[in-house]
C-alpha positions in Angstrom: 0.1 0.1 0.2 1.4 3.2 -1.0 2.4 5.8 1.5 1.4 9.3 0.7 4.0 12.1 1.4 1.2 14.6 2.6 -2.1 13.0 3.4 -4.6 15.9 2.8 -7.9 13.9 2.9 -7.1 12.3 6.1 -7.5 15.5 7.9 -10.8 16.1 5.9 -12.4 12.9 7.2 -11.2 13.8 10.9 -13.2 16.8 10.7 -16.1 15.1 9.7 -18.3 17.3 7.1 -17.4 20.8 8.8 -15.5 21.9 5.8 -18.1 21.0 3.5 -20.6 22.4 5.4 -18.3 25.8 5.4 -18.1 25.7 1.8 -21.8 25.2 1.1 -22.9 28.1 3.4 -20.4 30.4 1.5 -21.9 29.1 -1.6 -25.3 29.9 -0.5 -24.6 33.3 1.0 -23.4 34.4 -2.3 -20.8 36.8 -1.4 -17.7 35.0 -3.5 -15.4 37.7 -3.2 -14.5 39.5 0.3 -17.5 38.1 2.0 -18.2 38.0 5.4 -16.2 34.5 6.3 -12.9 36.6 5.1 -13.4 39.2 7.6 -14.3 36.3 10.3 -11.2 34.4 9.0 -8.7 37.4 9.2 -10.1 38.1 12.8 -9.3 34.9 14.1 -6.0 34.5 12.1 -4.8 37.5 13.8 -5.8 36.2 17.4 -3.9 33.2 16.5 -0.6 35.3 15.3 -0.6 37.4 18.3 -1.0 40.7 15.8 -3.3 43.7 15.9 -4.2 43.2 12.0 -4.2 40.2 9.4 -5.1 40.7 5.7 -6.0 37.8 3.2 -4.5 37.9 -0.1 -4.8 35.5 -3.0 -1.4 34.0 -2.4 1.9 33.7 -0.5 3.7 34.8 -3.1 1.3 38.3 -3.1 1.7 38.0 0.5 5.7 39.3 0.4 5.4 41.5 -2.6 2.6 43.5 -0.5 4.9 45.2 1.9 7.6 45.5 -0.5 4.7 47.7 -2.7 3.8 49.5 0.8 7.3 50.7 1.7 8.0 51.9 -1.8 11.1 49.2 -2.5 12.4 49.8 -6.2 15.5 50.2 -8.4 18.9 50.4 -6.5 17.5 48.8 -3.3 19.1 45.4 -2.1 16.5 43.0 0.0 18.1 40.4 1.9 17.0 37.0 1.3 18.5 33.5 2.3 19.3 31.3 -1.1 18.5 27.8 0.7 14.3 28.3 0.2 11.5 28.2 -2.3 11.7 31.1 -5.3 8.8 33.0 -4.3 11.1 34.3 -1.3 13.3 35.9 -4.3 11.2 36.4 -7.2 9.2 39.4 -5.9 12.0 41.5 -5.5 12.7 41.9 -9.1 9.4 42.6 -10.0 10.2 46.2 -8.4 13.9 46.5 -10.1 15.5 46.1 -6.6 17.9 43.2 -6.4 17.4 40.1 -3.6 21.1 39.4 -2.0 21.8 36.1 -1.3 22.4 34.9 2.4 23.8 31.5 3.8 22.0 29.7 6.3 22.4 28.1 9.9 24.0 24.6 9.6 21.3 23.3 12.0 18.3 24.8 11.1 18.6 25.7 7.6 17.5 29.2 8.6 18.9 32.7 7.5 22.6 33.0 9.5 22.3 36.1 11.5 26.5 37.0 11.2 25.7 36.1 7.5 23.3 38.5 7.4 25.3 40.9 9.1 28.5 40.8 7.0 26.6 40.1 3.6 25.1 43.7 4.7 28.6 45.3 5.1 29.6 44.0 1.6 27.0 45.7 -0.1 27.1 49.0 1.6 31.3 48.7 0.8 30.1 48.1 -2.7 27.8 51.3 -3.1 25.6 50.1 -5.4 22.8 49.4 -4.1 20.9 50.7 -0.5 20.1 48.0 2.0 16.0 48.5 2.6 14.8 44.9 3.7 15.3 41.2 5.0 13.4 38.7 4.3 13.7 35.7 6.9 12.3 32.5 6.3 10.6 29.8 8.5 11.9 26.9 6.6 10.5 23.4 7.1 8.2 25.4 9.7 10.8 26.0 12.3 11.3 30.0 13.3 14.5 32.0 12.5 16.6 33.4 14.7 14.4 36.5 15.0 15.9 38.5 18.1 19.4 38.1 16.3 18.3 38.9 13.0 16.0 42.0 14.6 18.9 43.4 16.1 20.8 43.5 12.8 18.4 45.2 11.0 18.0 47.5 13.7 21.6 48.2 13.7 21.5 48.9 9.8 17.7 50.4 10.0 16.5 47.9 7.9 12.5 46.6 7.7 12.2 42.8 8.5 9.7 40.3 7.2 9.1 36.6 8.6 8.1 34.9 5.7 5.9 32.5 7.5 5.1 30.7 4.0 5.9 27.2 5.6 6.3 27.9 9.4 3.1 30.2 10.3 2.3 28.9 14.0 5.7 28.5 15.1 7.0 30.1 18.1 10.0 31.4 20.2 9.3 31.3 23.4 6.0 31.5 23.3 5.9 34.3 20.9 5.1 34.5 17.1 7.6 35.9 14.9 5.8 39.3 14.6 7.2 40.0 17.6 10.4 41.0 16.3 9.0 41.3 12.6 7.4 44.2 10.8 5.2 42.0 8.9 4.9 38.4 8.9 3.3 36.4 5.7 2.4 33.3 5.0 0.8 31.1 2.4 -2.3 28.6 2.4 -1.4 26.5 -0.5 -2.8 23.0 0.0 0.2 21.2 1.1 1.1 23.6 3.5 0.2 22.9 7.7 -2.5 25.5 7.4 -4.0 25.0 4.0 -6.9 25.7 2.1 -8.3 24.0 -0.9 -7.2 26.3 -3.5 -4.6 29.1 -3.0 -4.6 31.9 -0.9 -2.3 33.8 1.7 -2.3 36.9 4.3 0.1 39.5 5.8 -0.2 40.3 9.7 1.3 43.2 11.3 0.9 45.3 14.4 1.6 48.5 12.2 -2.0 50.4 11.7 -0.7 52.3 8.9 0.7 49.5 6.9 -1.9 47.1 7.7 -4.2 50.0 5.7 -2.0 50.6 3.0 -1.6 47.0 2.2 -5.3 46.6 2.4 -5.6 49.2 -0.4 -3.0 47.6 -2.4 -4.3 44.3 -2.6 -7.7 45.8 -4.1 -6.1 48.2 -7.1 -4.9 50.8 -4.9 -8.4 51.5 -3.7 -8.8 54.7 -0.8 -8.7 53.6 2.8 -9.8 55.5 5.6 -6.1 57.4 6.4 -6.8 58.7 2.4 -10.3 59.7 3.5 -9.7 62.4 6.0 -10.8 65.6 5.1 -11.5 64.0 1.8 -15.5 63.4 0.4 -16.2 60.6 -1.9 -19.7 59.3 -1.4 -19.3 55.9 -3.6 -17.4 52.6 -3.0 -13.7 53.4 -1.9 -12.5 51.0 -4.3 -13.4 53.5 -7.1 -11.0 56.0 -5.7 -7.9 55.0 -6.2 -5.1 56.3 -4.3 -2.1 54.3 -5.5 -0.9 51.6 -7.7 -2.4 48.4 -6.4 -2.8 44.8 -7.7 -5.7 42.6 -7.5 -4.7 39.7 -4.5 -7.7 39.0 -2.7 -8.9 36.0 -0.5 -11.6 33.9 -2.0 -14.4 33.8 0.5 -14.9 30.1 0.1 -11.0 29.6 1.1 -11.9 31.9 3.9 -14.7 29.3 4.6 -12.5 26.2 4.7 -9.7 28.0 6.3 -11.9 28.9 9.6 -12.5 25.5 10.2 -9.2 24.3 10.0 -7.7 27.5 12.2 -9.9 26.0 15.0 -8.0 22.8 15.2 -4.3 24.1 13.7 -3.0 24.3 17.3 -3.8 20.8 18.2 -2.3 20.0 14.6 1.1 21.5 15.8 0.9 19.5 19.0 0.2 16.3 17.0 3.0 17.2 14.2 5.3 17.9 17.2 4.5 14.3 18.5 5.5 12.9 15.3 8.2 14.4 14.9 9.3 13.5 18.5 8.9 9.7 17.3 11.1 10.5 14.1 14.2 11.7 15.8 14.2 9.2 18.3 13.9 6.2 15.8 16.1 7.6 13.0 19.0 9.1 15.3 20.9 6.1 14.8 20.5 5.7 10.8 21.1 9.0 9.4 23.6 11.5 9.7 21.2 14.2 11.2 17.8 14.6 12.7 16.0 18.1 12.5 17.3 20.5 15.3 15.1 22.9 17.0 16.5 25.4 19.6 15.6 25.1 23.6 12.1 26.9 23.7 11.3 27.2 20.0 8.3 25.5 18.6 8.2 23.9 15.1 5.4 23.3 13.2 6.9 20.9 10.9 5.8 21.7 7.7 8.6 19.3 6.5 10.3 16.5 8.3 14.0 16.8 7.1 17.1 14.4 7.5 20.6 14.7 6.2 22.5 11.3 4.6 26.0 11.3 3.3 24.4 9.0 0.2 21.0 10.9 0.0 20.0 10.0 -4.0 21.0 6.2 -3.4 18.9 6.6 0.0 16.0 8.2 -2.1 15.7 5.6 -4.8 15.9 3.1 -1.8 12.8 3.9 0.0 10.9 4.6 -3.4 11.6 0.9 -3.9 10.1 0.2 -0.6 7.4 2.4 -1.2 8.0 5.5 0.6 7.9 8.5 -1.0 10.1 11.4 -0.5 11.1 14.9 -1.5 14.3 17.3 -1.6 13.7 20.8 -0.9 16.0 22.0 -2.4 18.4 20.4 -5.0 19.5 24.0 -6.6 19.6 26.8 -3.8 18.3 30.2 -5.4 21.6 31.8 -6.0 22.8 28.7 -8.6 19.6 29.0 -10.2 19.8 30.4 -13.7 17.6 33.2 -13.3 19.2 34.6 -10.0 22.9 33.6 -10.7 23.5 37.2 -11.5 22.6 38.5 -8.2 24.3 39.3 -5.1 25.6 36.9 -2.7 26.7 37.2 1.0 30.4 37.9 1.7 32.6 34.6 1.8 29.8 32.5 -0.5 27.3 30.5 0.9 29.2 27.6 1.7 26.5 25.9 4.3 24.1 26.4 1.6 26.1 24.6 -1.1 27.2 21.7 1.1 23.3 20.6 2.7 21.9 20.6 -1.1 23.3 17.5 -1.6 22.5 15.8 2.0 18.9 16.7 3.0 15.6 14.6 2.2 12.4 14.9 2.9 9.9 12.4 4.5 6.4 11.6 5.0 4.6 14.5 7.7 1.0 15.7 8.5 -0.5 15.8 11.6 -2.2 12.5 10.9 0.5 10.5 10.4 0.0 6.7 12.4 2.8 4.9 13.9 2.0 1.8 12.0 3.0 4.0 8.9 5.8 5.9 10.5 7.1 2.5 11.4 7.2 1.4 7.8 9.1 4.4 7.0 11.6 4.2 9.7 12.3 0.5 8.9 12.8 1.3 5.2 15.4 4.2 6.0 17.2 1.7 9.0 17.2 -1.1 5.9 19.5 1.0 3.8 22.7 -0.6 3.6 24.6 2.4 1.4 
């Protein structure tokens, strides 16, 4: 019997028809764009994420683009990003004629290395061609970046900080979400994410009232918002008074209805994922080069369970033959990709990123992974004689 890499249907069955009922109610309600479920979900999401404001948008990529638009990022600006991440983190930077600067990661967490960030900023400043403006730290595989240290670097250099929690929403440091340190947190509701919808979607979270208004405007074609209407009379729908260049990036009502139900059990599912990960760690530690390391006091949402192995590709082939699916995130770091190889990279190169790309492999992980299936996966790994 084949093992799913992420079993999305198991959660649907466990919730027992709640999602189907929520979708049907949204359909019957007829407010299919920015309907009441969107506002209800945004309120619940802000509460869960310890934020004053949460705003839904079309996808996680737009969520990253929205604050860059709000801050006026453009030609001559540098945005610092890890190379060991999905393309979306970096691709939004050239949209605005700015340049991504690639930064190495920590060997244990695979998240942005604060010391490498400091060196990269110093190198960009010394060159003088670009102006450092923003840092995008990624919560890779579900665990938070070192936000206290990264925030300290940003403060020294006057940079904005985005927490890209597309994979990591729900992760915490000492009980606090990344937004405690970041100017804004972004996330994705792509179906395979720990908090995923039944299509595409994303959100931004912030404590900044003015930034929230700007993003609300930009996500709906630059519509007028409260700050724009002060001392101004406009008696029509504010979406017909366009105060700035915007885009069309709204979270669908039906997707919000799905997410309302999923968010209700999300905290419990993070606990379930942590139990699965702990069991993996105990069983796999003797058989692989490295199991995931989560610093004490931190909580990962375990978007992926990623190990290191000295003969990664042979292990992948062996597991495939045993009926165990795997994935490699990411076989080619962004700074080595054709689309990005011309952009700056951190001073001293990215040695950790270039080493781990040949060693990492991810195993099946989801909240509903039962012990019998997990034992089968562990046995398959342990039986590899490579």
